[in-house]
C-alpha positions as CSV (number, residue, x, y, z in Angstrom):
1,M,93.3,151.0,105.6
2,R,95.8,150.9,102.7
3,R,95.6,153.3,99.8
4,D,95.3,150.5,97.3
5,E,92.4,149.0,99.1
6,L,90.6,152.3,98.9
7,L,91.4,152.5,95.2
8,D,90.1,149.0,94.7
9,A,86.9,149.8,96.5
10,A,86.4,152.9,94.3
11,E,87.0,150.9,91.1
12,D,84.6,148.2,92.2
13,L,82.0,150.7,93.0
14,L,82.4,152.3,89.5
15,S,82.2,148.9,87.9
16,D,79.1,147.8,89.8
17,Q,77.2,151.1,89.9
18,G,78.7,153.6,87.5
19,S,80.2,157.1,88.0
20,S,77.1,158.6,89.5
21,A,77.5,156.3,92.5
22,L,81.1,157.4,93.1
23,T,81.0,159.4,96.3
24,L,83.5,159.5,99.1
25,S,80.9,158.1,101.5
26,A,80.1,155.2,99.2
27,V,83.8,154.4,98.7
28,A,84.4,154.5,102.4
29,E,81.5,152.2,103.0
30,R,82.6,149.8,100.3
31,A,86.1,149.7,101.7
32,G,84.8,149.2,105.2
33,C,86.5,152.2,106.7
34,S,85.4,155.6,108.1
35,K,85.1,158.5,105.8
36,G,87.9,160.1,107.8
37,G,90.1,157.2,106.9
38,L,89.4,157.7,103.3
39,L,89.9,161.5,103.6
40,Y,93.4,160.9,105.1
41,H,94.5,159.4,101.7
42,F,92.1,161.3,99.3
43,A,90.8,164.7,100.4
44,T,88.4,165.0,97.5
45,K,86.6,162.9,94.9
46,E,88.9,164.4,92.3
47,A,92.0,163.2,94.2
48,L,90.5,159.7,94.4
49,I,89.9,159.6,90.6
50,K,93.4,161.0,90.0
51,G,94.8,158.3,92.2
52,M,93.0,155.6,90.2
53,V,94.2,157.1,86.9
54,E,97.8,157.3,88.2
55,R,97.7,153.8,89.5
56,L,96.5,152.4,86.2
57,I,99.3,154.2,84.4
58,G,101.9,152.9,86.8
59,E,100.6,149.3,86.4
60,F,100.8,149.6,82.7
61,D,104.3,151.0,82.8
62,E,105.3,148.0,85.0
63,L,103.7,145.6,82.5
64,V,105.6,147.2,79.6
65,A,108.9,146.9,81.5
66,A,108.2,143.3,82.5
67,Q,108.0,142.1,78.9
68,G,111.7,141.8,78.4
69,H,112.0,142.4,74.6
70,D,114.8,144.5,73.1
71,G,112.5,147.0,71.5
72,Y,110.0,149.2,73.3
73,T,107.3,148.6,70.7
74,R,107.4,144.8,71.1
75,N,107.1,145.4,74.9
76,Y,104.2,147.7,74.3
77,L,102.4,145.3,72.1
78,D,102.8,142.4,74.5
79,A,101.8,144.5,77.5
80,T,98.7,145.7,75.6
81,L,97.7,142.1,74.8
82,A,98.5,141.0,78.4
83,A,96.2,143.8,79.7
84,V,93.4,142.8,77.3
85,R,93.7,139.1,78.1
86,S,93.7,139.8,81.9
87,G,90.5,141.8,81.9
88,R,92.3,145.0,83.1
89,L,90.5,146.9,80.4
90,R,87.3,147.1,82.4
91,R,89.2,149.0,85.1
92,W,90.5,151.4,82.5
93,A,87.1,152.0,81.0
94,V,85.3,152.7,84.3
95,V,88.1,154.9,85.7
96,T,88.6,157.0,82.6
97,G,84.8,157.2,82.2
98,A,84.4,158.5,85.7
99,S,87.1,161.2,85.3
100,G,85.3,163.2,82.7
101,S,87.5,166.2,83.3
102,P,90.5,167.3,81.2
103,Y,92.3,168.0,84.4
104,L,91.8,164.5,85.8
105,L,92.8,162.9,82.5
106,A,96.0,165.0,82.1
107,P,98.2,162.2,83.6
108,L,96.7,159.8,81.1
109,R,97.3,162.2,78.1
110,E,100.9,162.7,79.3
111,A,101.4,158.9,79.7
112,M,99.9,158.2,76.2
113,A,102.3,160.8,74.7
114,R,105.2,159.2,76.5
115,W,104.2,155.7,75.4
116,H,103.9,156.7,71.8
117,R,107.3,158.6,71.8
118,E,109.3,156.2,73.9
119,G,112.2,154.6,72.1
120,L,111.1,155.7,68.6
121,E,114.6,157.0,67.8
122,S,116.1,153.6,68.4
123,E,113.5,151.7,66.4
124,P,114.8,150.4,63.0
125,D,111.5,151.6,61.4
126,P,109.9,154.3,63.4
127,V,106.8,154.5,61.1
128,A,106.2,150.7,61.5
129,A,106.6,151.2,65.3
130,R,104.0,153.9,65.3
131,I,101.6,151.8,63.3
132,V,102.0,148.9,65.8
133,R,101.5,151.3,68.7
134,L,98.4,152.8,67.1
135,A,97.0,149.3,66.4
136,C,97.5,148.5,70.1
137,E,95.2,151.5,70.9
138,G,92.6,150.1,68.5
139,I,92.8,146.6,70.1
140,W,92.5,148.2,73.5
141,D,89.5,150.3,72.5
142,V,87.6,147.5,70.8
143,A,88.3,145.0,73.6
144,S,87.1,147.6,76.2
145,H,83.8,147.8,74.4
146,D,83.4,144.1,73.6
147,P,85.8,141.9,75.6
148,D,84.5,138.7,74.0
149,L,84.8,139.8,70.4
150,Y,88.2,138.2,70.0
151,D,89.5,134.9,71.5
152,E,93.1,133.8,72.2
153,R,93.6,132.6,68.6
154,H,92.6,136.0,67.2
155,Y,95.0,137.8,69.6
156,D,97.8,135.5,68.7
157,E,97.2,136.1,65.0
158,L,97.0,139.9,65.5
159,R,100.2,139.8,67.6
160,Q,102.1,137.9,64.9
161,R,100.9,140.1,62.1
162,L,101.9,143.2,64.0
163,L,105.3,141.8,64.9
164,D,105.8,141.0,61.1
165,L,105.5,144.8,60.5
166,L,108.6,145.4,62.7
167,P,112.0,144.8,61.3
168,G,114.3,142.4,63.0
């Protein structure tokens, strides 16, 4: 059994049944493997949650890097909107909700600090860049609570208005 398949099973279980259902036995059963197979990759429930958090961070980092703009803030904006439009937010909401521990969320706090500091010194207007990045967090948060609140046209309008804040 591959590590990602186990993480997928854990995320699916969280989405379907909530954090109280997240046990190593339930994840192994959902993944169709033995508990020993799961324990080989994740010795504890905390290690499993940490693995899910770290995977989400890595995927978002890849999404930011894939955008191909010159400025980090533009990449961050488009990566955020891509994540919102793809439905990835549900995964973030259930995983971070399950962690519930400052220790388990430490990698996310560290990533958030990095995402909000990355490339600011090279931005023509660092304050505008911060505003756009903070707006991305707001979009992310609202869309995670009500994914149908905005449609494609709204996201396009928000994107354009936020890009208008950035010089260049």
